[in-house]
MDAnalysis code that builds the backbone (N, CA, C; Angstrom):
import MDAnalysis as mda
import numpy as np

u = mda.Universe.empty(195, n_residues=65, atom_resindex=np.repeat(np.arange(65), 3), trajectory=True)
u.add_TopologyAttr("name", ["N", "CA", "C"] * 65)
u.add_TopologyAttr("resid", np.arange(1, 66))
u.add_TopologyAttr("resname", ["UNK", "UNK", "UNK", "UNK", "UNK", "UNK", "UNK", "UNK", "UNK", "UNK", "UNK", "UNK", "UNK", "UNK", "UNK", "UNK", "UNK", "UNK", "UNK", "UNK", "UNK", "UNK", "UNK", "UNK", "UNK", "UNK", "UNK", "UNK", "UNK", "UNK", "UNK", "UNK", "UNK", "UNK", "UNK", "UNK", "UNK", "UNK", "UNK", "UNK", "UNK", "UNK", "UNK", "UNK", "UNK", "UNK", "UNK", "UNK", "UNK", "UNK", "UNK", "UNK", "UNK", "UNK", "UNK", "UNK", "UNK", "UNK", "UNK", "UNK", "UNK", "UNK", "UNK", "UNK", "UNK"])
u.atoms.positions = np.array([
    [-50.433, 11.593, -25.237],
    [-49.052, 12.022, -25.223],
    [-48.553, 12.168, -26.658],
    [-47.697, 13.129, -26.825],
    [-47.148, 13.418, -28.139],
    [-45.947, 12.530, -28.432],
    [-45.690, 12.336, -29.706],
    [-44.504, 11.586, -30.103],
    [-43.284, 12.496, -30.039],
    [-42.116, 11.909, -30.156],
    [-40.873, 12.669, -30.119],
    [-40.822, 13.686, -31.251],
    [-41.257, 13.286, -32.427],
    [-41.244, 14.209, -33.571],
    [-42.178, 15.387, -33.324],
    [-43.330, 15.127, -32.737],
    [-44.273, 16.212, -32.442],
    [-43.707, 17.140, -31.374],
    [-43.003, 16.579, -30.387],
    [-42.395, 17.410, -29.352],
    [-41.329, 18.329, -29.943],
    [-40.565, 17.822, -30.882],
    [-39.496, 18.624, -31.490],
    [-40.047, 19.815, -32.281],
    [-41.271, 19.721, -32.755],
    [-41.882, 20.796, -33.539],
    [-42.442, 21.914, -32.660],
    [-42.617, 21.643, -31.364],
    [-43.212, 22.629, -30.470],
    [-42.205, 23.715, -30.110],
    [-42.719, 24.920, -29.856],
    [-41.835, 25.971, -29.365],
    [-41.668, 25.812, -27.848],
    [-40.837, 26.630, -27.270],
    [-40.465, 26.496, -25.858],
    [-41.678, 26.549, -24.931],
    [-42.570, 27.503, -25.151],
    [-43.734, 27.664, -24.275],
    [-44.670, 26.464, -24.349],
    [-44.920, 25.982, -25.559],
    [-45.803, 24.827, -25.714],
    [-45.186, 23.572, -25.102],
    [-43.883, 23.437, -25.223],
    [-43.186, 22.294, -24.651],
    [-43.289, 22.324, -23.125],
    [-43.134, 23.503, -22.547],
    [-43.265, 23.645, -21.092],
    [-44.689, 23.328, -20.636],
    [-45.682, 23.710, -21.429],
    [-47.074, 23.393, -21.102],
    [-47.310, 21.884, -21.122],
    [-46.748, 21.202, -22.112],
    [-46.889, 19.746, -22.208],
    [-46.233, 19.057, -21.008],
    [-45.064, 19.548, -20.607],
    [-44.376, 18.980, -19.447],
    [-45.208, 19.187, -18.194],
    [-45.760, 20.371, -18.042],
    [-46.580, 20.678, -16.875],
    [-47.830, 19.799, -16.824],
    [-48.480, 19.623, -17.969],
    [-49.662, 18.755, -18.020],
    [-49.307, 17.329, -17.643],
    [-48.186, 16.850, -18.149],
    [-47.763, 15.479, -17.859],
    [-47.419, 15.317, -16.380],
    [-46.797, 16.328, -15.783],
    [-46.469, 16.253, -14.365],
    [-47.729, 16.235, -13.508],
    [-48.717, 17.023, -13.885],
    [-49.988, 17.022, -13.156],
    [-50.691, 15.674, -13.288],
    [-50.669, 15.123, -14.484],
    [-51.293, 13.820, -14.711],
    [-50.564, 12.730, -13.925],
    [-49.244, 12.823, -13.852],
    [-48.454, 11.857, -13.094],
    [-48.847, 11.891, -11.617],
    [-49.013, 13.079, -11.074],
    [-49.420, 13.193, -9.671],
    [-50.790, 12.557, -9.453],
    [-51.721, 12.792, -10.365],
    [-53.061, 12.207, -10.245],
    [-53.021, 10.686, -10.318],
    [-52.211, 10.165, -11.237],
    [-52.107, 8.708, -11.409],
    [-51.484, 8.080, -10.164],
    [-50.472, 8.722, -9.595],
    [-49.842, 8.189, -8.394],
    [-50.848, 8.097, -7.250],
    [-51.678, 9.120, -7.120],
    [-52.694, 9.120, -6.067],
    [-53.701, 8.010, -6.308],
    [-54.101, 7.826, -7.557],
    [-55.061, 6.780, -7.885],
    [-54.501, 5.394, -7.610],
    [-53.220, 5.195, -7.882],
    [-52.601, 3.892, -7.629],
    [-52.554, 3.626, -6.132],
    [-52.197, 4.644, -5.352],
    [-52.136, 4.486, -3.902],
    [-53.524, 4.190, -3.334],
    [-54.519, 4.863, -3.856],
    [-55.896, 4.654, -3.392],
    [-56.515, 3.398, -3.990],
    [-55.763, 2.697, -4.821],
    [-56.189, 1.465, -5.470],
    [-57.403, 1.663, -6.374],
    [-57.491, 2.844, -6.955],
    [-58.549, 3.134, -7.919],
    [-58.097, 2.884, -9.351],
    [-56.811, 2.559, -9.510],
    [-56.265, 2.388, -10.845],
    [-55.376, 1.152, -10.856],
    [-55.692, 0.230, -11.715],
    [-54.898, -0.988, -11.825],
    [-53.783, -0.857, -12.841],
    [-53.742, 0.234, -13.557],
    [-52.772, 0.418, -14.634],
    [-51.563, 1.204, -14.122],
    [-50.801, 0.592, -13.240],
    [-49.654, 1.281, -12.664],
    [-48.558, 1.538, -13.695],
    [-48.634, 0.900, -14.857],
    [-47.639, 1.137, -15.911],
    [-47.708, 2.559, -16.452],
    [-48.805, 3.252, -16.219],
    [-48.929, 4.633, -16.697],
    [-47.914, 5.541, -16.017],
    [-47.527, 5.200, -14.785],
    [-46.526, 6.000, -14.079],
    [-45.218, 5.983, -14.859],
    [-44.800, 4.807, -15.268],
    [-43.559, 4.660, -16.024],
    [-43.641, 5.406, -17.352],
    [-44.771, 5.293, -18.026],
    [-44.948, 5.968, -19.309],
    [-44.849, 7.481, -19.151],
    [-45.503, 8.011, -18.125],
    [-45.498, 9.456, -17.909],
    [-44.102, 9.953, -17.531],
    [-43.399, 9.200, -16.693],
    [-42.043, 9.596, -16.318],
    [-41.138, 9.650, -17.544],
    [-41.263, 8.671, -18.413],
    [-40.441, 8.653, -19.629],
    [-40.803, 9.809, -20.554],
    [-42.092, 10.107, -20.659],
    [-42.526, 11.216, -21.507],
    [-41.962, 12.533, -20.985],
    [-42.027, 12.733, -19.667],
    [-41.511, 13.969, -19.074],
    [-40.012, 14.087, -19.326],
    [-39.285, 12.981, -19.127],
    [-37.838, 12.999, -19.367],
    [-37.529, 13.294, -20.824],
    [-38.285, 12.694, -21.729],
    [-38.076, 12.910, -23.164],
    [-38.325, 14.384, -23.517],
    [-39.390, 14.940, -22.991],
    [-39.733, 16.327, -23.294],
    [-38.679, 17.283, -22.732],
    [-38.201, 17.010, -21.521],
    [-37.167, 17.867, -20.936],
    [-35.869, 17.772, -21.723],
    [-35.537, 16.586, -22.192],
    [-34.328, 16.405, -22.988],
    [-34.419, 17.194, -24.284],
    [-35.555, 17.144, -24.937],
    [-35.753, 17.899, -26.175],
    [-35.663, 19.393, -25.898],
    [-36.218, 19.828, -24.776],
    [-36.120, 21.236, -24.396],
    [-34.674, 21.666, -24.199],
    [-33.886, 20.820, -23.543],
    [-32.468, 21.131, -23.332],
    [-31.691, 21.127, -24.644],
    [-32.033, 20.220, -25.533],
    [-31.379, 20.195, -26.850],
    [-31.652, 21.496, -27.595],
    [-32.879, 21.965, -27.515],
    [-33.235, 23.208, -28.200],
    [-32.459, 24.400, -27.618],
    [-32.274, 24.420, -26.305],
    [-31.537, 25.506, -25.683],
    [-30.070, 25.492, -26.104],
    [-29.494, 24.295, -26.186],
    [-28.079, 24.183, -26.545],
    [-27.831, 24.493, -28.016],
    [-28.808, 24.248, -28.857],
    [-28.643, 24.496, -30.293],
    [-28.829, 25.954, -30.655],
    [-29.508, 26.698, -29.827],
    [-29.783, 28.110, -30.154],
    [-28.830, 29.028, -29.511],
])
């Protein structure tokens, strides 16, 4: 996952790609937790926060331009 500073440097298309990748990974992790193949359920929280952070940065960019 990228840091906030790295997310701010991305253009709109790259930011959307990062959000999409994170959403896909979140779905996979949720399935793994349900199937009890993954003991690291904290990854769900991390991914949700990353997605929210990336969307917020995207909205900030739209409002500033």
